[in-house]
N, C-alpha and C positions, 0 to 999 in steps of 0.2 A: 826363660832364656830364648833369645832370638837365634835361630840357626846361623852358624858362622858363614855358611855358603851364601845366605841372603845378604849379609853385610858385605861380603867380598864382591858379590855381584853389583852392589850399589856403588862401591868404591871404583870398580872396574868401569862401570857405566859413566861415572863422573870423569874418569881419566880419558875414556874414549871420546866423550863429548868435547872435552877440552882440546884434544888434538884435532878433531873435526872442525871446530869453530875457528881455530887458529891457522888452519891449513889454507884457507882462502878458496878452496875447491868446492865448498858446499853449495848445493843448489839454493838459490835465493828463496824458492818457495817453501823450503823446510828450515831455512836459517832461523826464522823467528820462533818456530816451534822448538827447535833444538836449544836455542838461546834461553827460552823460557824454562825448559827442563833442566838445563845446566844451572841456571840461577836458583832454581828450587833446591837442587842437590847441594849447591854451595852453602846453603844455610845449615846443612846437617853433616857435611863431609868430615869436619874435624871431630864431631861426636862419634862418627862411624869408625874413624881411624883409631881414636882413643879406646873405643869399645873392643875392637878387634885385637888390640895389643894388651888388653887387660890381663889375661892369663900369664903371659910371659913376664910382664912387669911385676905381677903379684908373686910369682915364683922366685924372682930375683930378690925381692925384698924379704920374703920369708926365709930365704937362704941366709941372708945377712943376719936376720934376727936370731935364727936358730944356731948360727955358727958360734961356738963357745969362745973362739978367739977374737970375736968382735968386741971392741971396747964399748962401755956403757953409753957414752955420748952418741956414738954412731948408731948404736942399737935403738936409742930413743928417737933419733932422727928417722930411722927406717920405719919404726912403729908408727910415727906420726904421718909419714909419707904413705904408708899402707892404709891408714885410716882415711886419708884424703882420697886415695885411689879407689877405695871401696865406695865412698860417698859419691865420687864422680861417676863411677860405673853405674850406680843406680839412676843418677840424673840422665846419663847418656842413654841408658836402656829405655827410660820412659820417653825421652824425646824421639828416639828411633822408632819406638812402637807407635807413637802418634803419627810420625811421618809415614810409616808403612800402612797405616789404616786406609781402607778403601776410601777414595776421594768421592765426594758428592759432586757430580758434574754440574749440578745446578748452582753450587755455592757462589760462583762468580757472575751469575746472571743478575739482570735487573729483576724487579719484582712488581707484581700487581697486588695491591692490598684492598681487601673488601671488608667494610665495616657495616654491620647491621644492628639496629636496635632489637633487643630481645625482650624478655619479660620485664614488665614494669611500666608499660604505657608511655606517656609523654616523658616521664623521668628517664626512661631507658633511652629515648631519642636524644635527650640532652647529654646523657653520658656518652652515647655514640659520637656526638659532636665533640665532647671533651677529648675522647681518644684520638679522633682525627686531628684535632688541633695539636695534640702531643706529638703525633708522627710528623706533622708539618714542622714543628719546632725542632725535632730531632733532625729532619732533613735539612733544614736551614743551617743548623749548627754544623752538620757534616758536609755542607755544600753539595748535597744531593739535589737532583732535579725532580720535583714532585709535580705531576701533571694530572689534572682532574679528568676522569673519563666519564663518569656519570654521578649525579647527586639527586637525592630525593629528600626534601625537607618536611619536617613535621609542623603541626600548628603551633607548637610551643617555641619554635625557632631552633629546634634540634634537628637531628638527621635520622630519617628512617633507614636510609642506605646511602653509602658513598663508596665509589670505586675509583682508585687512582693508580697510576703507574709511578714507580720511583726508580730513577736512573742514577748510576754512579759506580763506585768500586765495591765489589763484593756485597752487593745489597742483600741478596737472598740469604747468604750465610749469616748476616747480622740480624735479619728480621724473621727468619723462619720459625723461631721458637715463640713468636707472638700469636700463632694460630690457636684458637680455642675460645672458651667463654671467659670474658672479663666481667667481674661482678663489682658493683659499687654499693657501699653502705653510707647513706647520708640523709640529712633532713631536707626534703624537697622544699622549694620556695612556696609551694601551694599548701604545705603542711602547717596547720594552725596550732597544733598541740605539741609541736616539737618532737614528733616521733621519727625514729630512724627507719627509713625504708630501704629495701634491697631491690636493686634492679640489675639488669645485665645487658651486655652487648656481645656479639660474636665478631671475631676477627679471623679472616682467612688470608694468609700470605702465600701467593703462588709464584713460582719462578716464571718470568716472562719468556714464553717460548717463541722462537723464531721459526720461520717456514722450514728451515733446514732441520729443525728438531722434530718436526711432526708433519707428515704428509696427510692432508685432508682432501679426500676426493669430492669434487663438486657434486657428484651423484649422491653423496651421503648427506647433503645439506638440503633443508627445506627453508626457503626464505620468504617470509610474509612481510608485506608493507602495510602500514596503517597510519591514520592521522594521530599525531602526538597529542597527548593530553596536557593540561596546564591551564593557566589563566586565559580567559577568553580574549579574543582580539589580537593576540600575538600572531605574527606571520608564521611561526612554527606550527600553528594549528590549522593552517589553511591548505596545506598540501600533505600528501601521504609520504612524509619524510621519515617516520619512525620505522624501525626494522626489527623483526624478530627472526633470529637464526636458530634453527633446530638441527642438531646432529642426530640423524635418524638412528644409527646403530646403538648409540648410548642413551638417547632421549634427552641429552643435555640441551638446554635452551637458554638463549641470551637475548634480551630485548634492549634496544638502545634508541633513545629519542631526544637526547640533549642538543644535538646539532640540527640546524635547519636543512642541511643537505643529507639526502638519503645515502649518497656515496660515503660521506664522512661517518654517518651512523653505522653503516655496514662495516667500514674499516675498523672502527672502535669495537664493534661487536665481535668481529673475527679475532681481534687481539685478545679479548677476554675468553672467548670460546677456545682458542688455540691453547692458552695457558691452563684452562681448566682440564682440557683433554690430556695435556702433557702431564699435569699433576696426577690425574686419574691413573695413567699408565705407570708413572713412577710409584704410586702407592701400591699398585698391584704387584709390581716387581719386588718392592720392599717387603711386602707381606709374605711373598713366597720365599724370600731369602731368610726371613726371621720368624718363621712359624713357631719356633721353640724359644724365642727370646722375648723377654718383657723388660722394657726400659722405662724409666720414669718420665723422660722427656723426649721430644722429637717425633712423637707419633703424628702430630698435626691434626689430631681428631678435633673437629670443630665443636663437638658436644662436650668435650672435657673442660671442666672448670679449672682454669690455670692460675688465675690471679684475683685477688680481692683488694679493692681500693677503699679503705675505711677512713672517711673524713673526720668523724668525731675524735678518733685517736691519731689522726695524721700519719697513717701508716699504709704501706703497700706490701702485700705478701704474695710471693709466688709459691703456690702449693706443691709444685713438682720438686722443688729443692729446699722447701721449708725456709726460705730466705725472707726476712722482714726488714724493710727499710723504713725508718721513722722520718722520712723526708718526702711525704706525699706531694706537697706543693712543688718541690724541686723536681720530682719525678715527672709530674705532668708538664713541667716547663722544659723537659728534655735534659735537665742537668744531671740527674742521677741515673739516667737510662743505661749508660754504658756499663755501670757497675752491675746492674741486673743481667745484662746480656753476657758480660764476661763470666759471671757465675754460672749462668745456664750453659754456656759453651764449654766451660771446664767440666761441669757435671756430665754433659753429653759425651765428652772425650773419655772421662772415667768409666762411664757405662760401656762405651765401645771397647775400651781396653779390657774390662772385666769379661767381655763376651768373646775375646780372642781365645782360640783353642790351640 
């Protein structure tokens, strides 16, 4: 049961915000913030009012049912109404619990996605390329903006590593469960005997941090410049345009050389470094908050095998929620992606609810 006081405070807050917003006296600087909070409460206010009136309504119906003078038809109607009331109470309680769960401040942020080939040699780099193409298709479908930050190709035409930023609405909340080891089982093009090989790629999804999210002191940074590598003869290789930025307190290091401009490489490198430091701090805080909790998903552990893409059987399986979709080709085209994300999100919510004390 949710404490009555908690729900009463929620209803009172909604009423107060409504009066403030309609008064016309509210400061313009906080109008947008209060409007956002009011809009959020609007989605749950009817559930809150229904939840708070449950006991009184229940007592009235039970009184009718238990009254010996009540005729049978009215009693049956009251019994059905009581059953509906109890069912709605459970629905309202779950919605309110979800609403009252601590919000992840990063959920509404844009994201930086990093994909790297893992075990499996050239085949792993081809799989890393397939994963990147999948996220490109998902982004296109959802009208997100995907911008390449850096890319390193393999001899086979695959990707050793690719880093990109994705901008849009609630990007991080949609993609955050993608972090981990993605495994592929298929027959490589180079396999002459038709044997199935297993390869892997790692995916890391980071909330894109703004300067206001994290203060980085210049004195904590060591910046080295060097000549970019790559095919000979290109102008990118004739100047010291490549940049390596090291955050001395943590040892985190980012190298960037895709741009011909040292300034642009530094800006891209700082974007990646800022997001990695922000995620490092978030992870530290999360671990302190949940030392005694173990959840199936949402850990963001890059060493955790989260999903298998099995081409011979045409299936994709997420091991955290034991969900298998026999629509592998559709999934890689971004068509069945939402179904997987919705299932992961629901399970994460269930895990959070079960951890409420």
